[in-house]
Every structure is written in structure tokens, then in C-alpha cells.
N, C-alpha and C positions, 0 to 999 in steps of 0.2 A: 465765133464762127457761129450759125445756127448749128445746133446739132442734130435736128432732123435732115439739113443740106448733108451733112457729115456721115449719117448714119444711110442716107440712099445711096451717097458716093461709093462709101466702102462696100456697102452692099454688092453695089453692080461688080466693082473689081473683084470680090471674091467670087461672085458667081460666073465670071469668065474665066478666073483662075483657078478653079476649085483645087488642082492639084499644085500649086505654086508652094512653096515651103518661104519662110522668111527669108532664109538667104536669097533664092530667088527673087522674089518681091523687091528685097532691100536694093537688088541691084537695076533691078529693072527704074523702080521710083527715084536711088540717089539718096532715099531716106535710112537711118541707120536701124538695125533690127532689132536693138532692144525698143527705139521710139517708135518702128512700126507697130512692137507687141502692148505697148502702153496704148496707141491710137486706136489699134483692135480692141481693147481691154476699157476703153470707157475714157482717155484721155483728149484733151479737144486740141485739133489740128492747128497747126500755124497755116495761115495763108498759103507759102512758099511748099505745103506739105499740102494741100489739097490741091494747089495748081500743079503739082507733077502727079497726081493721080491722075486728073481730070483731062492733062495731056494726053496720057495712053488710055485713056479709054474712048477719049472723044478726038481723034487725030484731025478731021475733017474741019473741026475747029482751031486747028494750031496756026494756020494763018492767020486768023481773026483775030488770034488774042496776041498775036506776038507784042504790041506795043504794051496791052497791058501787061503782060508776063514782064516785061523789060522793066517796068514800072514799079511791080510787085518785088522783082528780084533787089532791086535797087533799093527800095523802101525797107525792105526786110535788113537790108546790109546796114544803112544808115541811120535810120531814126530809131528812137526809142518807142519800147515797150509800148508805153503808153500813148504813143503816135499812131502805132500800128491799131492799136486797141479801138482807138476813134476810128478809123478808119475800116475797119470789120464793121463797126456798128453801124455806119453810115451806108458800107455797101448792103449791111443787113435790111436795114430802114428802105432801102430802094427797091429791093427784090421785095419785102414783103406788100409795099405800095402798088409794084409791078402784079403782084398776085392777088391782091385785093382788085386791081379793075381789070382781070383777064377773067 
């Protein structure tokens, strides 16, 4: 996952939930408290973690993302880490191309 993209998402999440504790964030996102602590301190997020936070921040996109979310959830449960990493790299490349063309 692109580190800048992750940082932007986390910054937006923290700005919208300034007074939330790790416990509250964990309950809202479904991500374990210790994992959230590591993410906020620089660990790379999994796609499913990114999607969980993104869903909370951008609820209007929820409906449009349902197919992608289902695929991500299924992939994270059945695919090997190497395959998931390949998918992340492909998505990152596509986003980079889009940014260059925009």
C-alpha cells in the first residue's frame, strides 16, 4: 500500500475523531486495538484495514464499493500473502497512472 495514501487516510480519520480512544476506534473499525496502535505508529495497513476506515470516512461511496469490498474480503481470507501483495502493487500502479494523467 502506498505510504502517502495511508497517511492521508489516517490523518483524515484522526481529524474527524479527535476525541476517540483506541478502544472506540477499534470498536468502530473492527480492527484490534494493538493493531491500530501499530498502524498509527507507521506499520503498513492491510487492504481490509484500509477499506474499513475508508468506509467510515466516506459512507456515500459505500454502495459503489460493495463489489470491491466483497472481493477484498474474500481475497484476504483465501489468497496467500504473496498474491495479496501482487494485487496491492497492481492497484498502486493503476492509481499512480491515474494521478499522472489527471
